[in-house]
C-alpha positions in Angstrom: -69.9 -89.2 -37.0 -73.0 -88.5 -35.0 -73.7 -85.3 -33.2 -75.1 -85.2 -29.7 -78.8 -84.4 -29.6 -79.8 -80.9 -28.8 -81.7 -81.9 -25.7 -78.6 -83.4 -24.1 -77.7 -81.3 -21.1 -74.9 -83.4 -19.7 -72.5 -80.5 -20.0 -73.5 -78.1 -17.2 -72.5 -74.5 -16.9 -70.1 -73.7 -14.0 -71.7 -72.3 -10.9 -70.5 -69.2 -9.1 -66.9 -69.2 -8.1 -66.3 -70.5 -4.5 -65.5 -67.9 -1.9 -62.2 -67.6 -0.3 -61.3 -70.4 2.0 -61.0 -69.4 5.6 -58.1 -70.7 7.6 -59.5 -72.2 10.8 -56.3 -71.3 12.6 -56.7 -67.6 11.8 -59.4 -65.8 13.9 -60.6 -62.3 13.3 -61.9 -61.7 16.8 -60.9 -58.9 19.1 -57.5 -59.3 20.7 -55.8 -61.3 18.0 -53.1 -58.8 17.4 -50.2 -58.7 19.8 -48.8 -55.7 21.6 -45.4 -56.0 19.8 -46.5 -54.3 16.5 -48.0 -51.5 18.6 -44.8 -51.0 20.5 -42.9 -50.9 17.2 -45.3 -48.2 16.0 -44.6 -46.1 19.0 -40.8 -46.2 18.4 -41.3 -45.4 14.7 -43.4 -42.4 15.6 -40.9 -41.1 18.2 -37.6 -42.1 16.5 -36.6 -38.5 15.5 -37.1 -37.2 19.1 -35.2 -40.2 20.6 -32.3 -39.8 18.1 -32.1 -36.0 18.9 -32.1 -36.7 22.6 -29.4 -39.3 22.3 -27.3 -37.1 20.1 -27.6 -34.2 22.5 -26.5 -36.4 25.4 -23.6 -37.7 23.3 -22.5 -34.2 22.5 -22.7 -33.2 26.2 -20.6 -36.2 27.1 -17.9 -35.3 24.6 -17.8 -31.6 25.5 -18.2 -31.7 29.3 -16.7 -35.1 30.3 -13.3 -33.6 31.1 -14.1 -30.0 32.1 -17.3 -30.5 34.1 -18.3 -34.2 34.8 -21.0 -33.1 37.2 -22.8 -31.3 34.4 -22.8 -34.5 32.3 -24.3 -36.4 35.2 -26.9 -33.7 35.6 -27.9 -33.9 32.0 -28.2 -37.7 32.2 -30.3 -37.3 35.4 -32.7 -34.7 34.0 -33.4 -36.0 30.6 -35.1 -39.3 31.7 -37.5 -37.2 33.8 -38.1 -34.8 31.0 -38.6 -37.5 28.4 -41.0 -39.3 30.7 -43.4 -36.3 30.6 -42.9 -35.4 26.9 -43.1 -38.9 25.3 -46.8 -39.2 26.0 -47.5 -35.8 24.6 -45.4 -36.5 21.5 -47.2 -39.9 21.1 -50.6 -38.4 21.3 -49.6 -35.5 19.0 -48.6 -38.0 16.3 -51.8 -40.0 16.9 -54.0 -36.8 16.5 -52.1 -35.5 13.5 -52.3 -38.8 11.6 -55.8 -39.8 12.8 -54.3 -43.1 14.0 -56.8 -43.7 16.7 -59.6 -44.1 14.2 -57.5 -46.7 12.4 -56.6 -48.5 15.6 -60.2 -48.8 16.7 -60.9 -50.7 13.5 -58.2 -53.3 14.1 -58.9 -56.6 16.0 -57.5 -55.5 19.3 -58.7 -54.4 22.7 -58.4 -50.9 24.1 -56.1 -52.0 26.9 -53.6 -53.4 24.4 -53.3 -49.9 22.9 -52.7 -48.4 26.3 -50.3 -51.2 27.3 -48.2 -50.6 24.2 -47.7 -46.9 25.0 -46.7 -47.8 28.6 -44.4 -50.5 27.5 -42.6 -48.3 24.9 -42.1 -45.6 27.5 -40.8 -48.2 30.0 -38.2 -49.5 27.4 -37.1 -45.9 26.8 -36.7 -45.2 30.5 -34.7 -48.4 31.0 -32.5 -47.4 28.0 -31.8 -44.0 29.6 -31.1 -45.8 32.9 -28.5 -48.0 31.2 -26.8 -44.9 29.7 -26.8 -43.2 33.1 -25.3 -46.4 34.7 -22.5 -46.5 32.0 -21.7 -42.8 32.3 -21.7 -42.8 36.1 -19.5 -45.9 36.2 -17.0 -45.4 33.4 -16.8 -41.6 33.0 -17.5 -40.0 36.4 -16.5 -43.0 38.6 -19.4 -42.7 41.0 -19.6 -45.4 43.6 -21.8 -48.3 42.5 -24.1 -48.3 45.6 -24.7 -44.5 45.3 -25.3 -44.8 41.6 -27.7 -47.7 41.8 -29.8 -45.9 44.5 -29.8 -42.7 42.4 -30.7 -44.7 39.3 -33.6 -46.4 41.1 -35.0 -43.1 42.2 -34.7 -41.6 38.7 -36.4 -44.6 37.0 -39.3 -44.7 39.6 -39.8 -41.0 39.3 -39.8 -41.1 35.5 -42.2 -44.0 35.3 -44.5 -42.3 37.8 -44.5 -39.1 35.8 -45.1 -41.0 32.6 -48.1 -42.8 34.1 -49.6 -39.5 35.3 -49.0 -38.0 31.9 -50.7 -40.9 30.0 -53.6 -40.7 32.5 -54.1 -37.0 31.7 -53.9 -37.6 28.0 -56.3 -40.5 28.0 -58.7 -38.8 30.3 -58.6 -35.1 29.3 -57.3 -35.2 25.7 -54.2 -33.6 24.2 -54.8 -29.9 24.8 -56.2 -30.1 28.4 -53.5 -32.5 29.3 -50.9 -29.9 28.5 -52.4 -27.5 30.9 -52.7 -30.1 33.6 -49.1 -31.1 33.1 -48.0 -27.5 33.4 -49.8 -27.1 36.7 -48.3 -30.4 37.9 -44.8 -29.3 36.9 -45.3 -26.0 38.7 -46.5 -27.7 41.9 -43.7 -30.3 41.9 -41.1 -27.7 41.0 -42.2 -25.3 43.7 -42.2 -28.1 46.3 -38.7 -29.2 45.2 -37.3 -25.6 45.4 -38.8 -25.2 48.8 -37.1 -28.5 49.9 -33.6 -27.8 48.5 -33.2 -24.1 48.9 -31.5 -23.2 52.1 -33.0 -21.1 54.9 -33.6 -17.5 53.8 -31.6 -16.2 56.8 -28.6 -18.2 55.8 -28.8 -16.9 52.2 -29.1 -13.3 53.5 -26.1 -13.7 55.8 -24.1 -15.2 53.0 -24.9 -12.4 50.6 -24.3 -9.6 53.2 -20.9 -11.0 54.3 -17.8 -9.2 52.9 -16.0 -11.0 50.1 -13.2 -13.3 51.3 -14.4 -13.4 54.8 -14.7 -16.9 56.4 
């Protein structure tokens, strides 16, 4: 049998391996990620606070539903407003602790998508509290539907307004300065509310100075 001549170069060495094929349907430009995963991230970060709040409201419902229904309704009215102001602070605290913003900036998304995810997560939480308030007011305390819906609308609008202000402070001032700004805002709003609901000082003085049992 003959052997191939030494000068035969018909067998060529393989070239460099081809690079990874790019899928033309997948783009890596800005804005390819949807807001849904960001909203899920917000709920994962705040799951412990949300579970604690729901557990406290359930405990208040069990304890005070028969003895003091008005107190139950007060809890369900106050907590949406409180959570609307604290959820942005908790979200930014988790972002600062885990350095998440640096990671989010490297992802293919626009800044407005990060902001929209935070607002959308807060909106979903407020709607959830509104549904709880609606169920408690209708089934437990038997509030008239028209009064309850008007009350629920005011609570939701106030909660969303406070959440928007809180997010604005956090994005504009940062975490620490936003806390101070929110304390000042709460003091101003609380002072104005007390001046609006507290009766006239003369009526309070007359009530305190009247003898016990007098009409």
